[in-house]
Every structure is written in C-alpha cells, then in structure tokens.
C-alpha positions in Angstrom: 32.4 -4.1 11.0 30.3 -1.8 13.2 27.4 0.2 11.2 28.9 3.5 12.7 32.3 3.1 11.0 30.4 1.8 7.8 28.1 5.0 8.0 31.3 7.4 8.4 33.1 5.9 5.4 30.0 5.8 3.4 29.4 9.4 4.3 32.5 10.6 3.0 32.2 8.6 -0.2 28.7 10.0 -0.6 30.2 13.5 -0.3 33.0 12.8 -2.8 30.5 11.4 -5.4 28.3 14.6 -4.9 31.1 16.9 -5.4 32.5 15.2 -8.4 29.2 15.2 -10.0 28.7 18.9 -9.3 32.1 19.7 -11.0 31.1 17.6 -13.9 27.8 19.0 -14.4 29.4 22.5 -14.1 31.8 21.6 -16.8 29.1 20.1 -19.0 27.0 23.1 -18.5 29.8 25.3 -19.6 30.4 23.2 -22.6 26.7 22.5 -23.7 24.9 25.8 -22.8 24.6 28.3 -25.7 26.4 31.7 -25.2 23.1 33.6 -24.3 22.5 31.1 -21.5 26.0 31.7 -20.2 25.0 34.5 -17.8 25.9 33.1 -14.4 27.6 35.7 -12.2 29.1 35.6 -8.7 27.5 36.8 -5.7 28.8 40.1 -4.5 31.4 39.0 -1.8 29.6 40.5 1.1 26.5 38.2 0.3 28.5 34.9 0.4 29.1 34.5 4.1 25.2 35.6 4.8 24.2 32.6 2.2 26.5 30.2 3.4 25.4 30.6 7.1 21.7 30.0 5.8 22.8 27.1 3.8 24.8 25.4 6.6 22.1 26.2 9.2 19.3 24.6 7.2 21.9 21.7 6.6 22.4 21.3 10.3 18.6 21.5 11.1 18.2 18.6 8.5 21.1 16.7 9.9 19.4 17.1 13.4 16.1 16.0 11.9 17.7 12.7 10.6 19.8 12.3 14.0 16.5 12.2 16.0 15.7 9.2 14.1 19.2 7.8 13.7 19.8 8.0 17.4 23.1 8.9 19.0 25.0 7.0 16.1 23.9 9.7 13.8 26.8 12.1 14.2 28.0 11.6 10.5 24.6 12.6 9.4 24.8 15.7 11.6 28.2 16.5 9.7 27.1 15.2 6.2 23.9 17.0 5.5 25.2 20.7 6.0 28.4 19.6 3.8 26.1 18.4 1.1 23.7 21.5 1.3 26.6 23.9 1.0 28.7 21.8 -1.7 26.1 22.3 -4.2 27.0 25.8 -4.6 30.4 24.7 -6.0 28.7 25.1 -9.4 29.3 28.7 -9.1 32.9 28.3 -9.1 33.8 29.3 -12.7 32.0 32.7 -12.2 34.3 33.4 -9.1 37.3 32.9 -11.4 36.0 35.1 -14.1 34.5 32.4 -16.6 31.2 32.5 -18.4 28.7 29.9 -17.2 25.2 29.0 -17.1 23.3 29.8 -13.9 23.4 26.9 -11.3 24.3 24.3 -13.8 24.2 21.6 -11.1 21.0 22.9 -9.5 19.1 20.4 -11.8 16.8 17.5 -11.6 19.1 15.7 -13.9 21.9 16.3 -11.5 20.1 14.8 -8.6 19.0 11.9 -10.7 22.5 11.0 -11.8 23.9 11.4 -8.1 21.1 9.2 -6.8 22.0 6.5 -9.5 25.6 6.7 -8.9 25.2 6.5 -5.1 23.0 3.6 -5.4 25.3 1.7 -7.6 28.3 2.4 -5.5 27.1 2.5 -2.1 23.6 0.6 -2.1 22.5 2.7 1.0 18.9 4.0 0.6 19.3 6.3 3.8 22.3 8.3 2.0 20.4 8.5 -1.1 17.7 10.2 0.9 20.1 12.3 2.7 21.3 13.4 -1.0 17.7 14.3 -1.7 17.1 16.2 1.5 20.4 18.3 1.0 19.5 19.0 -2.8 16.0 20.1 -2.1 17.0 22.0 1.1 19.5 24.0 -0.8 17.0 24.8 -3.6 14.5 25.7 -1.0 16.8 28.3 0.5 18.1 29.6 -2.8 16.2 32.5 -4.7 16.2 33.3 -8.2 16.5 31.3 -11.4 17.7 27.9 -12.1 17.6 25.5 -15.1 15.7 22.3 -13.9 17.1 20.3 -17.0 20.5 21.3 -17.2 22.8 20.4 -19.0 20.1 19.4 -21.7 18.2 22.5 -21.4 18.8 26.0 -20.0 15.2 27.3 -19.9 15.4 29.0 -16.5 12.5 29.0 -14.1 12.0 30.9 -10.8 12.6 28.7 -7.7 10.7 31.2 -5.4 7.2 29.8 -6.1 8.6 26.1 -5.2 10.5 27.1 -1.9 8.0 25.7 0.7 7.4 22.6 -1.3 11.2 22.2 -1.5 11.7 22.8 2.1 8.9 20.4 3.2 10.4 17.8 1.0 14.1 18.4 2.5 12.5 17.7 6.0 10.4 14.8 5.0 13.3 12.9 3.2 15.6 13.8 6.1 13.2 12.0 8.7 12.7 9.2 6.4 16.5 8.8 6.0 16.8 8.4 9.7 13.9 6.1 10.0 15.4 3.8 7.3 18.8 3.7 8.7 17.8 3.0 12.3 15.4 0.4 11.0 18.1 -1.3 9.0 20.7 -0.9 11.9 18.5 -2.6 14.3 18.0 -5.4 11.9 21.7 -5.9 11.4 22.4 -5.9 15.2 19.8 -8.5 15.8 21.2 -11.0 13.4 
C-alpha cells in the first residue's frame, strides 16, 4: 500500500480518536467538576467566527510547516492540522446548548497525554503523535484566558497568557519534527 494512502486513512483515524477523547473529557469534566468549577460559558456568537479563523489559520500555517518537510505528499497533514486545532473547541459544546460545564475541560495536559497514548497504541505513528502535540499546543497558544491543566482530576485554573509564546514555539517545532520523521520514515520504506 502506498504511504500516501496510509497517511490519509491514519489521519482520519487520528482525528476521530482526538474528537472522541475531547467529548469524553468534556463529559468527564462535567461529571467530576465541583459546582463552583462549572463556570464555563459560551463565547458571544459574534466572536466565534473570528476565533475560528484564528485557529484554522494557525492550523494551516502549522500544516504548511509540516508539509514543507513532508514534501508534496503532505497534503493530508495540510488538512489534518487545522482540523485538529479547531476540534479542541468541541469541549465548549455543553455551554452552547445551555449546560453548566467547567472551563475548557479538554484543554488539559492529561487530555493530550491520553490522546498520545491512544494514538500510539492504535496507529503507532510518531509523526501523527507529533501533529497532535503541535495542534494542541498551537490551539492553546492562540487561546486567551483560563484553563485547567490537570482536568478532569483538578479544576484549579491558570492563565494561559504567560505561556502563549512557548506554546506557539512548541507547536511550530513539533510540526517541523513531524514532517521530518514522516519524510525520513517514508524514504526508508521506499528504499526497501
């Protein structure tokens, strides 16, 4: 099977795993957070398109960074990365339908750790795991305000603002590394 086709199928699988875990962490956060932590609120409708454009735009930039290293076969990374960057906001869904929830329950270090473990077990693709890290840290770097880094185990909130530059730098570095690893692995498979 061609590496491109495997990458496309694996990219879809990675996105499905990521989305399912976001929803699971959202439900876990709603179930486990004490009432005083259930203060998540929906953004004003007028702010959603602007924030979504910021997220998708940065995701496209990260996808381009990976694609530079992937080469012309990196189209699925160019598509996957912005999707993953935007998908993390699925954890706002309960607030949009009027349910109390903790703030950003899947914007958590525990979430990304679980996502990486699941992806490693199911896909065994270090490049896709790095894309998950890149997308996650890119999203957090674009966000402003509060998040609970240990959700759903703790709902002690911290400001993301002081960490934004570091998160964005991590996003770019892991996107580059993902492209490098895929290209190196792909050339190794092609020469066999």
